[in-house]
TORNURO-29110 format. One record per atom (N, C-alpha, C): residue in one letter; z, y, x negated; residue number from 1; atom name. Coordinates in Angstrom, 3 decimals, decimal comma. Layout:
BEGIN
{'A'; {Z; Y; X}; NUM; 'CA'}
...
END
This chain:
BEGIN
{'M'; {43,316; -29,436; 0,752}; 1; 'N'}
{'M'; {42,713; -27,461; 0,517}; 1; 'CA'}
{'M'; {41,157; -28,055; 0,443}; 1; 'C'}
{'R'; {40,438; -27,003; 1,306}; 2; 'N'}
{'R'; {38,573; -27,402; 0,619}; 2; 'CA'}
{'R'; {38,340; -26,653; -0,902}; 2; 'C'}
{'K'; {37,752; -27,540; -1,222}; 3; 'N'}
{'K'; {37,322; -27,082; -2,720}; 3; 'CA'}
{'K'; {36,394; -26,112; -2,395}; 3; 'C'}
{'R'; {36,168; -25,003; -3,553}; 4; 'N'}
{'R'; {35,572; -23,757; -3,295}; 4; 'CA'}
{'R'; {34,766; -23,732; -4,664}; 4; 'C'}
{'I'; {33,521; -23,643; -3,773}; 5; 'N'}
{'I'; {33,192; -23,428; -4,904}; 5; 'CA'}
{'I'; {31,129; -21,761; -5,018}; 5; 'C'}
{'L'; {31,383; -21,957; -6,247}; 6; 'N'}
{'L'; {30,442; -20,118; -6,484}; 6; 'CA'}
{'L'; {29,188; -20,183; -6,486}; 6; 'C'}
{'V'; {28,557; -20,079; -5,457}; 7; 'N'}
{'V'; {27,023; -19,696; -6,012}; 7; 'CA'}
{'V'; {26,103; -18,187; -6,597}; 7; 'C'}
{'I'; {25,864; -18,492; -7,371}; 8; 'N'}
{'I'; {25,127; -17,221; -7,990}; 8; 'CA'}
{'I'; {23,857; -17,627; -7,360}; 8; 'C'}
{'E'; {22,992; -16,552; -7,305}; 9; 'N'}
{'E'; {21,752; -16,963; -6,420}; 9; 'CA'}
{'E'; {21,185; -15,679; -6,535}; 9; 'C'}
{'D'; {19,879; -14,850; -6,997}; 10; 'N'}
{'D'; {19,659; -13,702; -6,639}; 10; 'CA'}
{'D'; {18,222; -14,030; -5,653}; 10; 'C'}
{'D'; {17,533; -15,038; -5,045}; 11; 'N'}
{'D'; {16,732; -15,411; -3,491}; 11; 'CA'}
{'D'; {17,466; -15,488; -2,162}; 11; 'C'}
{'D'; {17,535; -14,709; -1,536}; 12; 'N'}
{'D'; {18,031; -14,374; -0,550}; 12; 'CA'}
{'D'; {18,141; -16,006; 0,326}; 12; 'C'}
{'V'; {16,805; -16,374; 0,120}; 13; 'N'}
{'V'; {16,490; -17,347; 1,546}; 13; 'CA'}
{'V'; {17,301; -19,240; 0,595}; 13; 'C'}
{'M'; {17,122; -19,085; -0,782}; 14; 'N'}
{'M'; {17,661; -19,939; -1,579}; 14; 'CA'}
{'M'; {19,199; -20,400; -1,491}; 14; 'C'}
{'R'; {19,528; -18,451; -0,970}; 15; 'N'}
{'R'; {21,052; -18,631; -1,413}; 15; 'CA'}
{'R'; {22,035; -18,914; 0,197}; 15; 'C'}
{'E'; {21,376; -18,603; 1,149}; 16; 'N'}
{'E'; {22,070; -18,606; 2,374}; 16; 'CA'}
{'E'; {21,786; -20,431; 2,769}; 16; 'C'}
{'L'; {20,301; -20,888; 2,062}; 17; 'N'}
{'L'; {20,709; -22,216; 2,514}; 17; 'CA'}
{'L'; {21,384; -23,434; 1,410}; 17; 'C'}
{'M'; {22,346; -23,241; 0,061}; 18; 'N'}
{'M'; {23,195; -23,513; -0,432}; 18; 'CA'}
{'M'; {23,983; -22,712; 0,099}; 18; 'C'}
{'R'; {24,667; -21,905; 0,730}; 19; 'N'}
{'R'; {25,786; -21,562; 0,786}; 19; 'CA'}
{'R'; {25,887; -22,486; 2,795}; 19; 'C'}
{'M'; {25,202; -22,113; 3,559}; 20; 'N'}
{'M'; {25,224; -23,452; 4,762}; 20; 'CA'}
{'M'; {25,315; -24,604; 4,617}; 20; 'C'}
{'T'; {24,419; -24,846; 3,533}; 21; 'N'}
{'T'; {24,738; -26,585; 3,268}; 21; 'CA'}
{'T'; {26,112; -26,606; 2,583}; 21; 'C'}
{'L'; {26,999; -25,918; 1,544}; 22; 'N'}
{'L'; {28,062; -26,501; 1,150}; 22; 'CA'}
{'L'; {28,539; -26,159; 2,744}; 22; 'C'}
{'E'; {28,931; -25,081; 3,091}; 23; 'N'}
{'E'; {29,124; -24,628; 4,546}; 23; 'CA'}
{'E'; {29,747; -25,869; 5,283}; 23; 'C'}
{'Q'; {28,348; -26,335; 5,470}; 24; 'N'}
{'Q'; {28,634; -27,298; 6,723}; 24; 'CA'}
{'Q'; {29,075; -28,981; 5,902}; 24; 'C'}
{'N'; {29,642; -28,824; 5,009}; 25; 'N'}
{'N'; {30,474; -29,990; 4,588}; 25; 'CA'}
{'N'; {31,271; -29,771; 4,044}; 25; 'C'}
{'G'; {31,444; -28,573; 4,282}; 26; 'N'}
{'G'; {33,397; -28,757; 4,043}; 26; 'CA'}
{'G'; {34,004; -28,169; 2,992}; 26; 'C'}
{'Y'; {32,464; -27,356; 2,389}; 27; 'N'}
{'Y'; {33,209; -26,715; 1,312}; 27; 'CA'}
{'Y'; {33,250; -24,894; 1,562}; 27; 'C'}
{'E'; {34,373; -24,656; 0,402}; 28; 'N'}
{'E'; {34,303; -23,044; 0,969}; 28; 'CA'}
{'E'; {33,283; -22,079; -0,735}; 28; 'C'}
{'V'; {32,307; -21,517; 0,099}; 29; 'N'}
{'V'; {31,623; -21,280; -0,520}; 29; 'CA'}
{'V'; {31,431; -19,046; -1,126}; 29; 'C'}
{'A'; {31,875; -18,928; -2,367}; 30; 'N'}
{'A'; {31,637; -17,112; -2,296}; 30; 'CA'}
{'A'; {30,595; -17,194; -2,853}; 30; 'C'}
{'I'; {29,703; -15,975; -2,976}; 31; 'N'}
{'I'; {28,480; -15,481; -3,059}; 31; 'CA'}
{'I'; {28,484; -14,744; -4,633}; 31; 'C'}
{'A'; {27,769; -14,691; -4,994}; 32; 'N'}
{'A'; {27,114; -13,669; -6,547}; 32; 'CA'}
{'A'; {25,555; -13,380; -6,790}; 32; 'C'}
{'E'; {24,982; -12,398; -5,732}; 33; 'N'}
{'E'; {23,735; -12,275; -6,214}; 33; 'CA'}
{'E'; {23,173; -12,214; -7,994}; 33; 'C'}
{'D'; {23,507; -11,867; -8,878}; 34; 'N'}
{'D'; {23,304; -12,428; -10,453}; 34; 'CA'}
{'D'; {24,209; -12,489; -11,148}; 34; 'C'}
{'G'; {23,903; -12,704; -12,772}; 35; 'N'}
{'G'; {24,878; -13,231; -13,631}; 35; 'CA'}
{'G'; {26,175; -12,482; -13,708}; 35; 'C'}
{'V'; {26,057; -10,853; -13,701}; 36; 'N'}
{'V'; {27,398; -10,185; -14,249}; 36; 'CA'}
{'V'; {28,182; -10,178; -12,802}; 36; 'C'}
{'R'; {28,225; -10,866; -11,424}; 37; 'N'}
{'R'; {28,774; -10,227; -10,787}; 37; 'CA'}
{'R'; {29,375; -11,898; -10,610}; 37; 'C'}
{'G'; {28,312; -12,909; -10,828}; 38; 'N'}
{'G'; {28,650; -14,046; -10,883}; 38; 'CA'}
{'G'; {29,961; -14,378; -11,672}; 38; 'C'}
{'Y'; {29,518; -14,065; -13,143}; 39; 'N'}
{'Y'; {31,290; -14,723; -14,150}; 39; 'CA'}
{'Y'; {32,017; -13,338; -13,621}; 39; 'C'}
{'D'; {31,864; -12,224; -13,259}; 40; 'N'}
{'D'; {33,555; -11,404; -12,710}; 40; 'CA'}
{'D'; {33,493; -12,396; -11,647}; 40; 'C'}
{'T'; {33,115; -12,954; -10,850}; 41; 'N'}
{'T'; {33,183; -13,624; -9,161}; 41; 'CA'}
{'T'; {33,992; -14,860; -9,964}; 41; 'C'}
{'A'; {33,771; -15,507; -10,980}; 42; 'N'}
{'A'; {33,965; -16,398; -11,523}; 42; 'CA'}
{'A'; {35,631; -16,651; -11,862}; 42; 'C'}
{'L'; {35,650; -15,507; -12,971}; 43; 'N'}
{'L'; {36,835; -14,950; -13,764}; 43; 'CA'}
{'L'; {38,097; -15,098; -12,348}; 43; 'C'}
{'F'; {37,980; -14,253; -11,204}; 44; 'N'}
{'F'; {38,628; -13,993; -10,487}; 44; 'CA'}
{'F'; {38,844; -14,902; -9,455}; 44; 'C'}
{'L'; {38,016; -15,287; -8,921}; 45; 'N'}
{'L'; {38,279; -16,952; -8,370}; 45; 'CA'}
{'L'; {38,917; -18,109; -9,159}; 45; 'C'}
{'R'; {37,966; -18,473; -10,073}; 46; 'N'}
{'R'; {38,662; -19,577; -10,944}; 46; 'CA'}
{'R'; {37,978; -21,042; -9,578}; 46; 'C'}
{'P'; {36,376; -21,006; -9,435}; 47; 'N'}
{'P'; {35,937; -22,209; -8,358}; 47; 'CA'}
{'P'; {35,964; -23,492; -8,994}; 47; 'C'}
{'D'; {36,007; -24,424; -8,082}; 48; 'N'}
{'D'; {36,332; -25,962; -8,382}; 48; 'CA'}
{'D'; {34,707; -26,205; -9,006}; 48; 'C'}
{'L'; {33,892; -25,552; -8,849}; 49; 'N'}
{'L'; {32,504; -25,263; -9,041}; 49; 'CA'}
{'L'; {31,506; -24,349; -9,303}; 49; 'C'}
{'I'; {30,918; -24,011; -10,369}; 50; 'N'}
{'I'; {29,919; -22,790; -9,807}; 50; 'CA'}
{'I'; {28,195; -23,450; -10,165}; 50; 'C'}
{'V'; {27,837; -23,231; -9,025}; 51; 'N'}
{'V'; {26,493; -23,121; -9,396}; 51; 'CA'}
{'V'; {25,728; -21,885; -9,326}; 51; 'C'}
{'T'; {24,081; -21,992; -10,268}; 52; 'N'}
{'T'; {23,840; -20,640; -10,457}; 52; 'CA'}
{'T'; {22,203; -21,160; -10,588}; 52; 'C'}
{'D'; {21,533; -20,442; -10,461}; 53; 'N'}
{'D'; {19,865; -20,268; -11,244}; 53; 'CA'}
{'D'; {19,733; -19,832; -12,034}; 53; 'C'}
{'I'; {18,531; -19,950; -13,270}; 54; 'N'}
{'I'; {18,634; -19,478; -14,362}; 54; 'CA'}
{'I'; {17,727; -18,955; -13,993}; 54; 'C'}
{'Q'; {16,427; -18,378; -13,635}; 55; 'N'}
{'Q'; {16,121; -17,671; -13,680}; 55; 'CA'}
{'Q'; {16,585; -16,267; -12,539}; 55; 'C'}
{'M'; {16,957; -15,383; -13,217}; 56; 'N'}
{'M'; {17,658; -14,250; -12,823}; 56; 'CA'}
{'M'; {17,241; -12,999; -13,557}; 56; 'C'}
{'P'; {17,441; -11,570; -12,639}; 57; 'N'}
{'P'; {17,092; -10,650; -13,465}; 57; 'CA'}
{'P'; {18,312; -10,285; -13,704}; 57; 'C'}
{'G'; {18,397; -9,482; -14,969}; 58; 'N'}
{'G'; {19,731; -9,158; -15,663}; 58; 'CA'}
{'G'; {20,328; -10,552; -16,654}; 58; 'C'}
{'A'; {21,564; -10,464; -16,124}; 59; 'N'}
{'A'; {22,273; -11,666; -16,737}; 59; 'CA'}
{'A'; {21,394; -13,337; -16,146}; 59; 'C'}
{'D'; {20,813; -13,670; -17,277}; 60; 'N'}
{'D'; {20,338; -15,269; -16,203}; 60; 'CA'}
{'D'; {21,604; -16,231; -16,348}; 60; 'C'}
{'G'; {20,641; -17,220; -15,731}; 61; 'N'}
{'G'; {22,115; -18,551; -15,462}; 61; 'CA'}
{'G'; {22,843; -18,715; -16,982}; 61; 'C'}
{'I'; {21,829; -19,096; -17,931}; 62; 'N'}
{'I'; {22,172; -19,209; -19,739}; 62; 'CA'}
{'I'; {23,165; -18,608; -20,079}; 62; 'C'}
{'H'; {23,193; -17,743; -18,945}; 63; 'N'}
{'H'; {23,772; -16,480; -20,385}; 63; 'CA'}
{'H'; {25,615; -16,216; -19,240}; 63; 'C'}
{'V'; {25,064; -16,824; -18,240}; 64; 'N'}
{'V'; {27,081; -17,143; -17,359}; 64; 'CA'}
{'V'; {27,195; -18,412; -17,694}; 64; 'C'}
{'V'; {26,120; -19,452; -18,091}; 65; 'N'}
{'V'; {26,492; -20,927; -18,684}; 65; 'CA'}
{'V'; {27,599; -20,667; -20,121}; 65; 'C'}
{'R'; {26,790; -20,066; -20,684}; 66; 'N'}
{'R'; {28,065; -19,572; -22,182}; 66; 'CA'}
{'R'; {28,683; -18,939; -21,821}; 66; 'C'}
{'R'; {28,964; -17,673; -20,985}; 67; 'N'}
{'R'; {29,972; -17,005; -21,164}; 67; 'CA'}
{'R'; {31,488; -17,943; -20,182}; 67; 'C'}
{'V'; {31,290; -18,987; -19,178}; 68; 'N'}
{'V'; {31,819; -19,924; -18,956}; 68; 'CA'}
{'V'; {32,496; -20,809; -19,204}; 68; 'C'}
{'R'; {31,853; -21,071; -20,800}; 69; 'N'}
{'R'; {32,500; -22,302; -21,603}; 69; 'CA'}
{'R'; {32,919; -21,236; -22,954}; 69; 'C'}
{'D'; {33,014; -19,908; -22,896}; 70; 'N'}
{'D'; {33,154; -19,161; -24,027}; 70; 'CA'}
{'D'; {34,594; -18,816; -23,447}; 70; 'C'}
{'T'; {35,107; -19,241; -21,796}; 71; 'N'}
{'T'; {36,245; -18,797; -21,449}; 71; 'CA'}
{'T'; {37,500; -19,497; -21,279}; 71; 'C'}
{'T'; {38,215; -19,099; -22,002}; 72; 'N'}
{'T'; {39,036; -20,371; -21,819}; 72; 'CA'}
{'T'; {39,483; -20,777; -20,362}; 72; 'C'}
{'S'; {39,985; -20,005; -19,201}; 73; 'N'}
{'S'; {40,001; -20,167; -17,927}; 73; 'CA'}
{'S'; {39,444; -21,040; -17,143}; 73; 'C'}
{'L'; {37,685; -20,798; -17,748}; 74; 'N'}
{'L'; {36,657; -21,219; -17,114}; 74; 'CA'}
{'L'; {36,237; -22,313; -17,449}; 74; 'C'}
{'E'; {36,792; -22,759; -18,924}; 75; 'N'}
{'E'; {35,277; -23,988; -19,767}; 75; 'CA'}
{'E'; {35,459; -25,074; -18,951}; 75; 'C'}
{'K'; {36,195; -25,957; -18,446}; 76; 'N'}
{'K'; {36,124; -27,110; -17,617}; 76; 'CA'}
{'K'; {35,535; -26,887; -16,639}; 76; 'C'}
{'T'; {35,706; -25,762; -15,815}; 77; 'N'}
{'T'; {34,891; -25,416; -14,516}; 77; 'CA'}
{'T'; {33,273; -26,369; -14,536}; 77; 'C'}
{'P'; {32,379; -27,508; -14,002}; 78; 'N'}
{'P'; {31,666; -27,912; -13,670}; 78; 'CA'}
{'P'; {30,596; -27,023; -13,348}; 78; 'C'}
{'I'; {29,169; -26,839; -14,270}; 79; 'N'}
{'I'; {28,174; -26,262; -13,653}; 79; 'CA'}
{'I'; {26,993; -26,555; -13,476}; 79; 'C'}
{'L'; {27,183; -26,450; -11,847}; 80; 'N'}
{'L'; {24,957; -27,243; -12,094}; 80; 'CA'}
{'L'; {24,768; -26,351; -12,172}; 80; 'C'}
{'V'; {23,243; -26,200; -13,522}; 81; 'N'}
{'V'; {22,017; -25,294; -12,670}; 81; 'CA'}
{'V'; {20,965; -25,777; -12,027}; 81; 'C'}
{'T'; {20,484; -24,662; -11,179}; 82; 'N'}
{'T'; {18,869; -24,878; -10,453}; 82; 'CA'}
{'T'; {17,689; -24,159; -11,027}; 82; 'C'}
{'T'; {16,376; -24,841; -10,724}; 83; 'N'}
{'T'; {15,483; -23,566; -11,196}; 83; 'CA'}
{'T'; {14,323; -24,216; -10,312}; 83; 'C'}
{'A'; {13,470; -23,243; -10,361}; 84; 'N'}
{'A'; {12,216; -24,058; -10,239}; 84; 'CA'}
{'A'; {11,222; -23,612; -11,552}; 84; 'C'}
{'F'; {11,482; -23,723; -12,207}; 85; 'N'}
{'F'; {10,452; -23,109; -13,151}; 85; 'CA'}
{'F'; {10,134; -24,592; -14,232}; 85; 'C'}
{'G'; {10,363; -26,278; -13,343}; 86; 'N'}
{'G'; {10,439; -26,546; -14,671}; 86; 'CA'}
{'G'; {11,733; -27,774; -15,604}; 86; 'C'}
{'T'; {11,995; -27,958; -16,599}; 87; 'N'}
{'T'; {12,695; -28,589; -16,841}; 87; 'CA'}
{'T'; {13,201; -27,956; -18,443}; 87; 'C'}
{'G'; {12,536; -27,224; -18,948}; 88; 'N'}
{'G'; {12,795; -27,086; -20,456}; 88; 'CA'}
{'G'; {14,010; -25,930; -20,442}; 88; 'C'}
{'S'; {14,266; -25,563; -19,533}; 89; 'N'}
{'S'; {15,174; -23,777; -19,487}; 89; 'CA'}
{'S'; {16,578; -24,835; -18,357}; 89; 'C'}
{'A'; {16,099; -26,077; -17,689}; 90; 'N'}
{'A'; {17,484; -26,445; -17,371}; 90; 'CA'}
{'A'; {18,126; -27,621; -17,945}; 90; 'C'}
{'T'; {17,321; -28,040; -19,360}; 91; 'N'}
{'T'; {17,758; -28,995; -20,520}; 91; 'CA'}
{'T'; {18,393; -28,042; -21,348}; 91; 'C'}
{'F'; {17,918; -27,226; -21,740}; 92; 'N'}
{'F'; {18,634; -25,830; -22,506}; 92; 'CA'}
{'F'; {19,740; -25,580; -22,232}; 92; 'C'}
{'S'; {19,558; -25,185; -20,430}; 93; 'N'}
{'S'; {21,875; -24,916; -20,258}; 93; 'CA'}
{'S'; {22,597; -26,169; -20,185}; 93; 'C'}
{'L'; {21,827; -27,197; -19,811}; 94; 'N'}
{'L'; {22,193; -28,609; -19,920}; 94; 'CA'}
{'L'; {23,085; -29,105; -21,997}; 94; 'C'}
{'Q'; {22,428; -28,543; -22,710}; 95; 'N'}
{'Q'; {22,919; -28,367; -23,652}; 95; 'CA'}
{'Q'; {23,685; -27,376; -24,474}; 95; 'C'}
{'L'; {23,851; -26,025; -23,465}; 96; 'N'}
{'L'; {25,012; -25,872; -23,696}; 96; 'CA'}
{'L'; {25,919; -25,955; -22,791}; 96; 'C'}
{'G'; {26,575; -26,519; -22,278}; 97; 'N'}
{'G'; {27,162; -27,384; -21,219}; 97; 'CA'}
{'G'; {27,666; -27,286; -19,968}; 97; 'C'}
{'A'; {26,062; -27,365; -19,268}; 98; 'N'}
{'A'; {25,736; -27,670; -18,023}; 98; 'CA'}
{'A'; {26,554; -28,878; -17,746}; 98; 'C'}
{'N'; {26,362; -28,762; -16,421}; 99; 'N'}
{'N'; {27,011; -30,805; -16,176}; 99; 'CA'}
{'N'; {25,621; -31,098; -15,730}; 99; 'C'}
{'A'; {24,561; -30,632; -14,714}; 100; 'N'}
{'A'; {23,809; -31,275; -13,812}; 100; 'CA'}
{'A'; {22,817; -29,976; -13,987}; 100; 'C'}
{'F'; {21,536; -30,627; -13,051}; 101; 'N'}
{'F'; {20,564; -29,651; -12,458}; 101; 'CA'}
{'F'; {19,773; -30,212; -11,118}; 101; 'C'}
{'E'; {19,589; -29,404; -10,722}; 102; 'N'}
{'E'; {18,824; -29,594; -9,454}; 102; 'CA'}
{'E'; {17,649; -28,565; -9,858}; 102; 'C'}
{'P'; {16,446; -28,753; -9,332}; 103; 'N'}
{'P'; {15,341; -28,330; -9,129}; 103; 'CA'}
{'P'; {14,922; -27,734; -7,538}; 103; 'C'}
{'K'; {14,666; -26,530; -7,500}; 104; 'N'}
{'K'; {14,442; -25,755; -6,290}; 104; 'CA'}
{'K'; {13,028; -26,469; -5,728}; 104; 'C'}
{'P'; {12,774; -26,000; -5,241}; 105; 'N'}
{'P'; {13,234; -25,781; -3,474}; 105; 'CA'}
{'P'; {14,018; -26,915; -3,373}; 105; 'C'}
{'I'; {15,719; -26,958; -3,541}; 106; 'N'}
{'I'; {16,262; -28,234; -3,338}; 106; 'CA'}
{'I'; {16,458; -29,075; -2,112}; 106; 'C'}
{'N'; {16,901; -30,137; -2,481}; 107; 'N'}
{'N'; {16,568; -31,134; -1,738}; 107; 'CA'}
{'N'; {18,554; -31,231; -1,077}; 107; 'C'}
{'S'; {18,803; -30,325; 0,215}; 108; 'N'}
{'S'; {20,012; -31,018; 0,533}; 108; 'CA'}
{'S'; {20,668; -31,929; 0,169}; 108; 'C'}
{'Q'; {20,333; -33,346; 0,327}; 109; 'N'}
{'Q'; {21,362; -34,728; -0,174}; 109; 'CA'}
{'Q'; {21,541; -34,802; -0,966}; 109; 'C'}
{'S'; {20,132; -34,908; -2,062}; 110; 'N'}
{'S'; {20,851; -35,105; -3,812}; 110; 'CA'}
{'S'; {21,229; -34,130; -3,754}; 110; 'C'}
{'F'; {21,223; -32,229; -3,623}; 111; 'N'}
{'F'; {22,143; -31,709; -4,013}; 111; 'CA'}
{'F'; {23,509; -31,547; -3,984}; 111; 'C'}
{'L'; {23,747; -32,351; -2,340}; 112; 'N'}
{'L'; {25,103; -32,597; -2,100}; 112; 'CA'}
{'L'; {25,604; -34,073; -2,621}; 112; 'C'}
{'S'; {24,701; -34,725; -3,054}; 113; 'N'}
{'S'; {25,128; -35,931; -3,463}; 113; 'CA'}
{'S'; {25,639; -35,097; -5,488}; 113; 'C'}
{'T'; {24,957; -34,545; -6,299}; 114; 'N'}
{'T'; {25,537; -33,496; -7,251}; 114; 'CA'}
{'T'; {26,869; -32,909; -7,523}; 114; 'C'}
{'V'; {26,518; -32,244; -5,692}; 115; 'N'}
{'V'; {27,723; -31,439; -5,814}; 115; 'CA'}
{'V'; {28,757; -32,413; -5,594}; 115; 'C'}
{'R'; {28,910; -32,712; -4,968}; 116; 'N'}
{'R'; {29,975; -34,261; -4,675}; 116; 'CA'}
{'R'; {30,579; -35,228; -5,949}; 116; 'C'}
{'R'; {29,725; -35,492; -6,880}; 117; 'N'}
{'R'; {29,961; -35,850; -7,830}; 117; 'CA'}
{'R'; {30,103; -35,221; -9,634}; 117; 'C'}
{'L'; {29,928; -34,065; -9,110}; 118; 'N'}
{'L'; {30,744; -33,033; -10,470}; 118; 'CA'}
{'L'; {32,492; -32,820; -10,112}; 118; 'C'}
{'L'; {32,310; -32,480; -8,664}; 119; 'N'}
{'L'; {33,785; -32,213; -8,237}; 119; 'CA'}
{'L'; {34,585; -33,605; -8,515}; 119; 'C'}
{'S'; {33,616; -34,959; -7,693}; 120; 'N'}
{'S'; {34,821; -36,511; -8,456}; 120; 'CA'}
{'S'; {35,082; -36,054; -9,932}; 120; 'C'}
{'D'; {33,993; -35,762; -10,182}; 121; 'N'}
{'D'; {34,498; -35,947; -11,879}; 121; 'CA'}
{'D'; {35,767; -34,829; -12,167}; 121; 'C'}
{'R'; {35,651; -34,155; -12,088}; 122; 'N'}
{'R'; {36,887; -32,631; -12,008}; 122; 'CA'}
{'R'; {37,637; -33,154; -11,544}; 122; 'C'}
{'N'; {37,779; -34,033; -10,304}; 123; 'N'}
{'N'; {39,315; -34,206; -10,086}; 123; 'CA'}
{'N'; {39,755; -35,847; -11,006}; 123; 'C'}
{'S'; {38,860; -36,513; -11,292}; 124; 'N'}
{'S'; {39,062; -37,776; -12,650}; 124; 'CA'}
{'S'; {39,417; -36,788; -14,173}; 124; 'C'}
{'Q'; {38,925; -36,223; -14,722}; 125; 'N'}
{'Q'; {39,617; -35,474; -15,170}; 125; 'CA'}
{'Q'; {41,145; -34,552; -15,377}; 125; 'C'}
{'K'; {41,042; -33,932; -14,010}; 126; 'N'}
{'K'; {42,639; -33,587; -13,711}; 126; 'CA'}
{'K'; {43,493; -34,896; -13,725}; 126; 'C'}
{'A'; {43,455; -35,823; -13,129}; 127; 'N'}
{'A'; {44,280; -36,708; -13,174}; 127; 'CA'}
{'A'; {44,382; -37,619; -14,366}; 127; 'C'}
{'A'; {43,693; -37,545; -15,281}; 128; 'N'}
{'A'; {43,735; -37,668; -16,680}; 128; 'CA'}
{'A'; {44,602; -37,339; -17,728}; 128; 'C'}
END
């Protein structure tokens, strides 16, 4: 069964780059353009991984991390945060419960490596 990844990203170009990179590597991808829709989509789909931008209008990635970690059905879902604005907000999101950080613009190889690691870690936790 293909792993399902939810990408929450407001930038059209970056969202499409992530979608294509993930789909070309065998993942099923769901898309949301902001944090509110992203959280609602996560509740409905229960993805294997959430990738969220930090800087978005309205409900940002910090909001997404907080809500996911406070939701019993999603609390163990790995979260990868992305940002083009340095490591300050990324560090804060990691303190709130995100599992990893990738700078933008994304490097496809590094991005995929982090995705694979997070999914592998999740599989190891399920088996334990």
